[in-house]
Structure formats: C-alpha cells, structure tokens
C-alpha positions as CSV (number, residue, x, y, z in Angstrom):
1,X,111.7,112.3,96.5
2,X,112.1,111.4,92.5
3,X,110.1,108.9,90.5
4,X,110.3,106.6,87.6
5,X,106.7,104.9,86.6
6,X,106.0,103.2,89.8
7,X,109.4,103.7,91.0
8,X,110.6,105.4,94.8
9,X,114.2,106.3,94.6
10,X,114.6,108.6,97.9
11,X,118.6,110.0,98.7
12,X,119.2,109.0,102.9
13,X,122.8,110.3,104.5
14,X,124.0,106.9,104.2
15,X,122.8,105.9,100.9
16,X,119.7,105.9,98.4
17,X,116.5,103.4,99.3
18,X,114.2,102.1,96.3
19,X,110.8,101.1,96.2
20,X,109.5,98.9,93.2
21,X,108.2,96.0,91.2
22,X,111.2,93.3,90.2
23,X,110.8,94.9,86.9
24,X,110.9,98.9,88.1
25,X,114.8,97.1,90.1
26,X,115.7,94.9,87.0
27,X,115.1,98.2,84.6
28,X,117.3,100.1,86.8
29,X,120.5,97.6,86.5
30,X,119.6,95.9,89.8
31,X,119.7,92.2,90.0
32,X,119.3,91.4,86.2
33,X,119.5,87.7,86.3
34,X,118.7,86.9,90.3
35,X,115.2,85.2,91.3
36,X,114.2,88.2,94.2
37,X,113.0,87.0,98.1
38,X,110.3,84.9,98.0
39,X,110.3,83.9,94.6
40,X,111.4,80.5,93.7
41,X,114.7,79.6,93.7
42,X,115.2,83.0,95.2
43,X,116.9,84.2,99.0
44,X,114.0,84.0,101.8
45,X,114.0,87.0,102.8
46,X,117.2,89.3,101.7
47,X,118.6,89.4,98.6
48,X,122.5,90.6,98.3
49,X,122.9,91.7,94.9
50,X,125.6,94.4,93.5
51,X,124.5,97.5,91.1
52,X,125.8,98.9,88.0
53,X,128.2,100.6,89.6
54,X,129.6,98.3,91.8
55,X,127.9,99.0,95.1
56,X,126.1,96.2,97.3
57,X,122.5,96.1,97.2
58,X,120.3,93.9,100.0
59,X,116.3,93.5,98.6
60,X,113.4,92.9,100.5
61,X,109.9,91.9,100.1
62,X,107.5,95.1,100.9
63,X,104.8,93.3,100.1
64,X,103.1,90.9,97.0
65,X,104.2,92.9,94.4
66,X,106.4,96.0,95.6
67,X,110.2,95.2,96.8
68,X,112.9,97.5,98.5
69,X,116.5,97.8,97.6
70,X,119.0,99.5,99.7
71,X,122.1,100.8,98.7
72,X,124.7,101.9,101.2
73,X,127.4,104.9,99.5
74,X,129.6,105.0,102.4
75,X,129.4,101.6,104.6
76,X,133.2,102.2,105.5
77,X,132.3,105.1,107.4
78,X,129.8,103.9,110.3
79,X,128.6,106.2,112.9
80,X,131.7,106.6,115.4
81,X,131.1,104.4,118.4
82,X,132.1,104.6,121.8
83,X,134.5,102.3,123.0
84,X,134.6,99.6,125.3
85,X,137.5,100.7,128.4
86,X,139.4,99.1,131.0
87,X,137.4,99.4,134.6
88,X,138.6,96.5,136.4
89,X,140.5,93.6,136.6
90,X,138.7,91.2,133.7
91,X,135.9,94.2,133.2
92,X,135.0,96.5,130.6
93,X,133.0,99.8,130.9
94,X,130.9,102.4,128.1
95,X,128.9,104.5,129.1
96,X,125.4,104.5,126.9
97,X,122.7,107.8,127.3
98,X,120.8,105.7,130.0
99,X,123.4,103.7,131.9
100,X,126.7,102.8,132.7
101,X,128.0,99.8,131.6
102,X,130.0,97.0,132.5
103,X,130.8,93.8,131.0
104,X,132.8,90.6,132.1
105,X,132.6,87.5,133.9
106,X,130.0,86.8,136.8
107,X,133.4,86.3,139.0
108,X,134.9,89.9,137.5
109,X,131.5,92.0,137.7
110,X,131.0,90.6,141.1
111,X,134.9,91.3,142.4
112,X,134.8,94.7,141.0
113,X,131.2,95.2,143.6
114,X,128.6,95.8,140.7
115,X,126.8,92.7,141.4
116,X,126.9,89.0,143.2
117,X,127.0,86.1,142.3
118,X,124.4,84.5,143.6
119,X,121.7,87.5,140.8
120,X,123.7,86.3,137.5
121,X,121.2,85.3,135.4
122,X,120.5,81.1,135.3
123,X,120.9,81.5,138.8
124,X,118.7,79.4,141.3
125,X,115.6,81.5,141.5
126,X,117.2,84.7,139.3
127,X,115.0,84.6,135.3
128,X,117.8,82.9,132.5
129,X,119.1,85.9,130.8
130,X,117.3,89.0,131.9
131,X,117.9,90.0,135.9
132,X,116.8,93.4,137.4
133,X,118.1,95.0,140.4
134,X,116.6,97.3,143.0
135,X,118.5,100.1,144.4
136,X,118.3,98.5,147.7
137,X,120.0,95.2,145.7
138,X,116.9,92.9,145.8
139,X,115.9,90.9,142.9
140,X,112.4,91.9,141.3
141,X,110.8,89.5,139.9
142,X,107.1,90.1,137.7
143,X,106.0,93.3,136.7
144,X,108.3,96.3,138.2
145,X,108.0,99.9,137.3
146,X,110.7,101.2,135.7
147,X,111.8,103.6,138.1
148,X,112.2,100.8,141.3
149,X,115.0,99.3,138.7
150,X,118.2,100.2,139.3
151,X,120.3,98.2,137.1
152,X,120.0,95.1,134.8
153,X,122.3,91.9,134.6
154,X,122.3,90.8,131.1
155,X,124.4,86.9,129.9
156,X,125.8,88.0,126.7
157,X,127.2,84.5,126.4
158,X,127.9,80.9,128.4
159,X,130.3,83.1,130.5
160,X,130.3,86.8,129.6
161,X,127.3,89.1,131.2
162,X,126.7,93.0,131.1
163,X,125.7,95.3,134.0
164,X,124.3,98.4,133.1
165,X,123.5,100.6,136.1
166,X,121.0,103.4,135.6
167,X,122.7,107.1,135.9
168,X,121.3,110.8,137.1
169,X,118.4,112.5,134.4
170,X,121.3,115.2,134.4
171,X,123.8,112.9,133.1
172,X,121.0,111.0,130.7
173,X,120.5,114.9,129.5
174,X,124.2,115.1,128.6
175,X,125.4,112.4,126.9
176,X,121.6,112.7,124.9
177,X,122.7,116.4,123.7
178,X,126.4,115.1,123.2
179,X,125.3,111.8,120.8
180,X,122.9,114.2,118.9
181,X,126.1,116.4,118.1
182,X,128.5,113.4,117.3
183,X,125.1,112.1,115.1
184,X,124.5,115.7,113.4
185,X,128.0,115.9,112.6
186,X,128.5,112.1,111.3
187,X,124.8,112.6,108.6
188,X,126.8,115.7,107.8
189,X,130.2,114.9,106.8
190,X,128.5,112.1,104.8
191,X,126.0,114.7,103.1
192,X,129.1,116.5,102.0
193,X,130.7,113.5,99.9
194,X,130.9,112.7,97.0
195,X,127.8,110.7,95.7
196,X,127.5,108.5,92.4
197,X,125.3,109.5,90.0
198,X,121.9,108.0,90.8
199,X,120.5,104.3,88.8
200,X,117.6,106.4,87.6
201,X,119.5,109.8,86.3
202,X,120.2,110.7,82.7
203,X,124.4,111.0,83.6
204,X,124.4,107.0,85.3
205,X,122.1,106.5,81.6
206,X,124.6,108.3,79.7
207,X,127.5,106.5,81.1
208,X,126.2,102.6,80.7
209,X,125.2,103.4,77.0
210,X,128.8,104.6,76.3
211,X,130.3,101.8,77.9
212,X,128.5,99.4,75.5
213,X,130.0,101.2,72.7
214,X,133.0,99.6,70.7
215,X,135.6,101.3,68.1
216,X,135.7,98.8,65.1
217,X,138.6,99.3,62.6
218,X,138.0,98.7,59.3
219,X,140.6,98.3,55.9
220,X,139.1,101.1,52.9
221,X,137.4,99.8,49.8
222,X,139.7,102.0,47.9
223,X,143.2,102.2,46.9
224,X,146.2,104.5,48.4
225,X,148.3,105.3,45.3
226,X,151.0,107.6,45.4
227,X,152.9,109.3,42.3
228,X,155.5,111.4,41.7
C-alpha cells in the first residue's frame, strides 16, 4: 500500500481501491468537476465517474471527510460461475458449495419431486418468502437448528422459486476445494495481466503532462535569401 499525502492507494487482483479526502481524489484527476456523495447536488450513495485513464470509478463516502474510489481494471473478466443446466421439464439445476440448487415454477418443481405445492412460499400456513423443510418433509417453524433443515424453498419472483437441497459434508468439502482452485486461478490470471500506470505514478503524471503539450509553428523573423 502506497501513501501520497493522506491518500491510501491499494492494488488488488481485480483493480485499485483509493481512500482519501475529496481534494486527495481530485488531485489524482478523479471526478474533478463533480459533487461527491452526500454533498449538495451529489449522488446520495455512489458517484459513478471516469478517471483520467478512461476507466470507470465508483466513489462512496467512508466517513465525514474520507471517500473511497473503486476502479475495476478487468470488468470484462468476472469470476467464473457455474451455469444453470437443464434438470427436468421447466427446472434448472446448479451445484453450489453447500447445496444442490434447483430453479423453476412451483408446478415444475413439484412435478420433479423437489417439493410439494402446499410448501411453496406464500401458501396458507407457510412463510411468504423462505420455507425450511426437514428431512422427513415437514415444514419447520420458529427457531430450528441448521442440522435439522434438509432443504430451503425460496421465492425468486412472482412465479419462480428456488429449492436448495443440502449435500453431504464430504461433497461440500470437495466442491469447496474445487471452488478455491478455480478462484485462485482466476485471481492469478488477473494479477498477470498488463495494468495501466497508477494514477499516483510518475509514469502516469508524465504522460498527463505530455498530453497537454502543443506543437506551435511560427514564421521565422528573418529572411532567407539565396544568391548565385
């Protein structure tokens, strides 16, 4: 972590995070002509701007005087995600680290044997958003230890639901190790990618200074004569 005045400038695998006062950030060319979050005329929570390198910046207030500027250097290379796959008619499946996840309409999930229609969130006698089911298929109410919950049914939208079914501890450990491997490879790939010069680096400041130079042509103040 490098410091310039009261600026804290941190490099991460995904990009850069800068903390400082409004004046600190503007001294780096960030949102020089904008009102900052919480100021009159400014955004209430997050200000979206572009830094001198043309990269998108998200600015948020940390305290009364300190703001953070988050700059994603690789927005087009997000962390890999496991895609949804077809499981049954109208039902998608995706393995998560702790659960097997299924998504579909209530009728499709019930037809696939993943839940009962009267267990869906919003049905009479069950919660409206999140329903817990025990291993013997009973809807659980009140505080229940997590080891007694075999599956969750969640409302995603008006007609779409998720069923999350718990997996074994051995399978959880296997998926966790695989997830860490994929995530570590992704982070290593981002660290190895070329990065633009930091806003506080001499290379960037020199480039900014050169960008303001103009080449001016002027007529010479003497005559050039040629005699034979």
